[in-house]
C-alpha positions as CSV (number, residue, x, y, z in Angstrom):
1,M,-56.7,-48.6,164.0
2,I,-59.3,-47.4,166.6
3,D,-60.2,-43.8,167.0
4,L,-61.0,-43.3,170.7
5,Y,-63.0,-40.2,171.7
6,S,-62.8,-40.0,175.5
7,W,-62.0,-38.0,178.6
8,G,-60.5,-38.9,182.0
9,T,-63.5,-40.3,183.8
10,P,-64.3,-43.8,185.0
11,N,-66.3,-44.6,181.8
12,G,-63.5,-43.2,179.7
13,F,-60.9,-45.3,181.5
14,K,-62.8,-48.5,180.6
15,A,-62.2,-48.0,176.8
16,S,-58.6,-46.9,177.0
17,I,-57.7,-49.7,179.5
18,M,-59.4,-52.3,177.2
19,L,-57.5,-51.0,174.2
20,E,-54.2,-51.3,176.1
21,E,-55.1,-54.8,177.4
22,V,-56.0,-56.2,174.0
23,G,-53.0,-54.5,172.2
24,L,-54.9,-52.7,169.5
25,D,-53.5,-49.6,167.9
26,Y,-55.5,-46.5,168.7
27,A,-55.5,-42.7,168.5
28,Y,-56.8,-40.8,171.4
29,H,-59.0,-37.8,170.6
30,P,-59.8,-35.7,173.8
31,V,-63.4,-34.7,174.3
32,N,-63.3,-32.1,177.1
33,I,-66.6,-32.6,178.9
34,G,-65.8,-29.7,181.2
35,Q,-65.9,-27.4,178.1
36,D,-69.0,-29.1,176.6
37,E,-67.1,-30.6,173.7
38,Q,-69.4,-33.6,173.9
39,F,-72.1,-31.5,172.3
40,A,-70.1,-30.7,169.2
41,P,-71.9,-31.7,166.0
42,D,-69.1,-33.9,164.8
43,F,-69.0,-35.8,168.1
44,L,-72.8,-36.2,168.1
45,K,-72.5,-38.0,164.8
46,I,-70.6,-40.7,166.6
47,S,-72.2,-40.5,170.0
48,P,-75.8,-39.2,169.7
49,N,-76.3,-39.4,173.5
50,N,-73.4,-36.8,173.9
51,K,-71.5,-39.1,176.3
52,I,-67.9,-40.4,176.3
53,P,-66.4,-42.8,175.4
54,A,-67.0,-43.5,171.8
55,I,-64.9,-45.3,169.2
56,V,-64.6,-45.6,165.4
57,D,-63.0,-48.7,164.0
58,Q,-61.1,-47.6,160.9
59,D,-60.9,-51.2,159.7
60,N,-64.6,-51.3,159.0
61,G,-66.1,-47.9,159.8
62,Q,-68.0,-49.2,162.8
63,A,-68.8,-46.4,165.3
64,L,-69.9,-47.2,168.8
65,F,-70.9,-45.3,171.9
66,E,-71.8,-46.7,175.4
67,S,-68.8,-48.1,177.3
68,G,-70.3,-51.6,177.8
69,A,-71.0,-52.0,174.1
70,I,-67.4,-50.8,173.3
71,L,-65.9,-53.5,175.7
72,I,-68.0,-56.2,174.1
73,Y,-67.1,-55.1,170.6
74,L,-63.4,-55.0,171.3
75,A,-63.5,-58.3,173.0
76,D,-65.3,-59.8,170.0
77,K,-62.9,-58.2,167.6
78,T,-59.8,-59.6,169.4
79,G,-61.1,-62.8,170.9
80,K,-59.8,-61.6,174.3
81,L,-61.3,-60.9,177.8
82,L,-64.8,-62.3,177.1
83,P,-64.9,-66.1,177.4
84,T,-66.7,-68.1,174.8
85,E,-67.5,-71.1,177.1
86,P,-71.2,-70.4,177.8
87,K,-71.1,-70.5,181.6
88,A,-68.1,-68.1,181.8
89,H,-69.5,-66.0,178.9
90,Y,-72.7,-65.3,180.7
91,A,-71.1,-64.8,184.0
92,T,-69.0,-62.1,182.5
93,L,-72.0,-60.4,180.8
94,Q,-74.0,-60.7,184.0
95,W,-71.4,-58.7,186.0
96,L,-70.8,-56.3,183.2
97,M,-74.5,-55.5,183.3
98,W,-74.4,-55.2,187.1
99,Q,-71.7,-52.5,186.6
100,M,-73.6,-50.7,183.8
101,G,-76.9,-50.7,185.6
102,G,-75.9,-50.2,189.2
103,F,-72.3,-49.8,190.3
104,G,-71.5,-47.0,187.8
105,P,-74.8,-45.0,187.9
106,M,-75.2,-45.1,191.6
107,L,-71.6,-44.3,192.4
108,G,-71.9,-41.5,189.8
109,Q,-74.8,-40.0,191.8
110,A,-72.7,-40.4,195.0
111,H,-69.9,-38.4,193.3
112,H,-72.3,-35.7,192.3
113,F,-74.0,-35.1,195.6
114,L,-70.9,-35.6,197.7
115,R,-68.5,-33.5,195.6
116,F,-70.1,-31.4,192.9
117,A,-73.7,-30.4,193.8
118,K,-74.0,-26.7,194.3
119,E,-76.1,-27.2,197.4
120,K,-75.9,-29.9,200.1
121,V,-78.8,-32.3,199.9
122,P,-78.7,-34.5,202.9
123,Y,-81.4,-36.9,201.6
124,A,-79.5,-37.5,198.4
125,I,-76.1,-37.8,200.2
126,K,-77.6,-40.5,202.4
127,R,-79.5,-42.3,199.7
128,Y,-76.6,-42.6,197.3
129,G,-74.0,-43.1,200.1
130,D,-76.0,-46.0,201.4
131,E,-76.4,-47.5,197.9
132,A,-72.7,-47.2,197.3
133,A,-72.0,-49.1,200.5
134,R,-74.5,-51.8,199.6
135,L,-73.0,-52.2,196.1
136,Y,-69.4,-52.4,197.6
137,G,-70.8,-55.2,199.8
138,V,-72.1,-57.1,196.8
139,L,-68.8,-56.7,195.1
140,D,-66.9,-57.8,198.3
141,T,-69.1,-60.9,198.7
142,R,-68.5,-61.9,195.0
143,L,-64.8,-61.4,195.3
144,G,-64.7,-63.5,198.3
145,E,-66.0,-66.4,196.1
146,A,-63.8,-65.8,193.1
147,E,-60.6,-64.1,192.1
148,Y,-62.3,-61.9,189.5
149,L,-65.9,-60.9,188.9
150,A,-66.7,-63.6,186.4
151,G,-64.6,-66.3,188.0
152,D,-60.9,-67.3,187.7
153,A,-60.1,-65.0,184.8
154,Y,-59.8,-61.3,184.4
155,S,-62.4,-60.0,181.9
156,I,-64.3,-57.1,180.6
157,A,-66.4,-57.2,183.8
158,D,-63.4,-56.2,185.8
159,I,-62.3,-53.6,183.3
160,A,-65.8,-52.0,183.6
161,T,-66.0,-52.1,187.3
162,W,-62.5,-51.2,188.4
163,P,-62.5,-47.6,187.2
164,W,-65.5,-46.8,189.3
165,A,-63.9,-48.4,192.4
166,S,-60.8,-46.3,191.6
167,R,-62.8,-43.2,192.7
168,F,-63.5,-44.7,196.1
169,E,-62.4,-41.5,197.8
170,Y,-65.0,-39.5,195.9
171,Q,-67.6,-42.0,197.3
172,Q,-66.1,-41.6,200.8
173,V,-65.5,-45.4,200.9
174,D,-62.7,-47.0,202.9
175,L,-61.5,-50.0,200.9
176,A,-60.1,-51.5,204.1
177,T,-63.8,-52.1,205.0
178,Y,-64.0,-54.4,202.0
179,P,-60.9,-56.7,202.1
180,N,-61.8,-58.8,199.0
181,V,-62.4,-55.6,197.0
182,K,-59.1,-54.2,198.2
183,R,-57.2,-57.4,197.1
184,W,-58.8,-57.3,193.7
185,F,-58.4,-53.5,193.3
186,D,-54.7,-53.6,194.1
187,A,-54.1,-56.5,191.7
188,I,-55.8,-54.7,188.8
189,A,-54.1,-51.4,189.6
190,A,-50.7,-53.1,189.2
191,R,-51.5,-54.2,185.6
192,P,-49.3,-52.3,183.1
193,A,-52.2,-52.0,180.7
194,V,-54.4,-50.4,183.3
195,Q,-51.6,-47.9,184.2
196,K,-51.1,-47.0,180.5
197,G,-54.8,-46.7,179.9
198,I,-55.2,-44.2,182.6
199,A,-51.9,-42.3,181.8
200,I,-53.2,-41.2,178.4
201,Y,-55.4,-38.6,180.1
202,G,-52.4,-36.9,181.7
């Protein structure tokens, strides 16, 4: 049994989608970041960086924070969605790191300055809007070469990246501009495990 501490954000979606995809039993524990529950002492014992998601594996007591680490852990635990063949393995990790280091953080900044900042900051809106467009271009080019990010097979790289693309409206991105992304996005959105992984947040 996995205890999942999460909330309905792109990073939170990663963990719940992965748990649904690999078929592990889990219990969802909401951490309402809008009410600062991520700063609760009990949660900080699991996630000292006060970010969701986090998990505790009741099989062995392993606690983990950071969504990318959680995806790798669950893939290793189940033998699913992270290839073992070296070329495919490192292709998957490469695109996972691309998401963790760029696609997520930069789109998160676009979300903030386009939707949530208390004052309009034109420089920041342009900077992060331009970077979002560049990253979608990188994604579109890659998905013009391969069905999924790491190649022919759906993997944790797709699970990490798709939730951020699912907020394309927050980023003021038109997916029709990126036809390869649109094809990939729609295919993943249709997966039952993806739908279930999002639905837990209500």
